[in-house]
C-alpha positions as CSV (number, residue, x, y, z in Angstrom):
1,V,34.2,-100.7,15.6
2,Q,34.0,-104.4,16.6
3,L,30.8,-106.1,17.8
4,V,30.7,-109.4,19.8
5,E,27.4,-111.1,20.5
6,S,26.8,-113.6,23.3
7,G,24.1,-115.4,25.2
8,G,22.7,-117.7,22.5
9,T,21.9,-121.2,23.6
10,L,19.3,-124.0,23.5
11,V,16.1,-123.1,25.3
12,Q,12.6,-124.6,25.5
13,A,9.6,-122.9,24.0
14,G,8.1,-120.4,26.4
15,G,11.5,-119.7,28.0
16,S,13.6,-116.6,28.0
17,L,17.1,-115.6,26.9
18,R,19.1,-112.4,27.1
19,L,21.5,-111.7,24.3
20,S,24.4,-109.2,24.5
21,C,26.1,-107.2,21.9
22,A,29.4,-105.7,23.2
23,A,31.0,-102.9,21.1
24,S,34.6,-101.9,21.2
25,N,36.2,-98.8,19.6
26,L,32.8,-97.2,19.3
27,R,33.8,-93.6,19.8
28,F,30.7,-91.9,18.4
29,D,27.7,-90.3,20.1
30,N,25.0,-90.7,17.5
31,Y,24.3,-94.2,16.2
32,A,21.9,-97.1,16.2
33,V,22.4,-100.7,17.1
34,A,20.1,-103.3,15.5
35,W,19.5,-106.9,16.1
36,F,18.9,-109.3,13.1
37,R,18.2,-112.9,12.9
38,Q,18.4,-115.5,10.2
39,A,16.8,-118.9,10.4
40,P,18.1,-121.8,8.3
41,G,16.9,-121.4,4.7
42,K,15.3,-118.0,5.4
43,E,16.2,-114.4,4.7
44,R,17.8,-112.2,7.4
45,E,15.1,-110.4,9.4
46,G,15.6,-107.1,11.3
47,I,13.9,-107.5,14.6
48,S,14.9,-104.6,16.9
49,V,16.9,-101.4,16.9
50,I,17.9,-98.8,19.6
51,R,19.2,-95.3,19.1
52,S,22.1,-94.1,21.2
53,S,21.1,-90.5,21.5
54,D,17.7,-91.0,23.3
55,G,17.2,-94.7,23.8
56,S,14.3,-94.8,21.3
57,T,13.5,-98.3,20.1
58,A,11.6,-100.1,17.4
59,Y,10.6,-103.7,16.8
60,A,9.5,-106.0,14.1
61,D,5.9,-107.1,14.4
62,S,7.1,-110.7,14.9
63,V,8.8,-109.9,18.2
64,K,6.9,-106.9,19.5
65,G,5.6,-107.5,23.0
66,R,8.0,-110.4,23.6
67,F,11.5,-108.9,23.0
68,T,13.0,-105.8,24.6
69,I,16.1,-104.0,23.5
70,S,18.1,-101.9,25.9
71,S,21.6,-100.5,26.3
72,D,24.2,-99.9,28.9
73,R,26.2,-97.0,27.3
74,A,28.8,-97.1,30.1
75,K,29.6,-100.7,29.0
76,N,29.0,-100.1,25.3
77,T,26.7,-103.0,25.3
78,V,23.2,-103.6,23.8
79,F,20.9,-106.3,25.2
80,L,18.0,-108.2,23.7
81,Q,15.7,-109.7,26.3
82,M,13.7,-112.4,24.6
83,N,10.7,-113.8,26.4
84,S,7.9,-116.3,25.5
85,L,10.3,-117.8,23.0
86,K,8.8,-119.9,20.1
87,P,10.4,-122.5,17.9
88,E,10.2,-120.0,15.0
89,D,12.6,-117.7,17.0
90,T,15.4,-120.2,16.2
91,G,18.2,-118.7,14.2
92,L,21.5,-116.9,14.1
93,Y,21.2,-113.6,16.0
94,S,23.5,-110.8,14.9
95,C,23.9,-107.2,15.9
96,A,25.0,-104.3,13.7
97,V,25.8,-100.7,14.2
98,L,24.8,-97.8,11.9
99,L,26.6,-94.6,12.5
100,F,24.7,-91.3,12.0
101,L,27.8,-89.4,10.8
102,G,25.7,-86.7,9.2
103,G,23.8,-86.1,12.4
104,G,20.1,-86.1,12.7
105,T,17.7,-88.6,14.1
106,P,16.6,-91.0,11.3
107,N,13.4,-93.0,11.8
108,L,14.2,-96.3,13.5
109,R,11.8,-98.7,12.0
110,P,13.1,-98.4,8.4
111,I,16.6,-99.3,9.7
112,L,15.4,-102.8,10.1
113,S,14.9,-103.1,6.4
114,R,18.2,-101.6,5.3
115,H,20.7,-103.6,3.3
116,P,23.4,-105.3,5.4
117,A,26.1,-103.4,3.5
118,E,24.7,-100.1,4.8
119,F,25.8,-100.9,8.4
120,D,29.2,-99.9,9.6
121,A,30.0,-103.1,11.5
122,W,28.5,-106.5,12.2
123,G,29.1,-109.1,14.9
124,Q,29.7,-112.8,14.1
125,G,26.4,-113.8,15.6
126,T,25.2,-116.1,18.3
127,H,22.9,-119.1,17.8
128,V,19.5,-119.4,19.5
129,T,17.6,-122.7,19.3
130,V,14.1,-122.9,20.7
131,S,12.9,-126.5,21.1
132,S,9.2,-127.3,21.1
């Protein structure tokens, strides 16, 4: 599986951006795609996740109500719509895929706290800068 993020750029506070995470060679039916971000000098933060089987989503409190995750399964792409952006949203945004090879429907919110090594693939990231 390969993931490629795009859409990051410089935007003013209060503005909006839509990030994309395009997956290739993703030949599985049961998985989750999560968005993470890492600001300079800070730890990586899981901010949103979507499950492929039913489209269920979960968000970190820091972005809830402002960010929306969605997917286009036909295009194997996951989107992150970011509205009401704040300077503290600045960072490197990366997506990662977690395959549910054993089946089942794990709870989504805990996925945001998983160790990066538990994910099956990561993208290279896209930079978002929010100016005040």
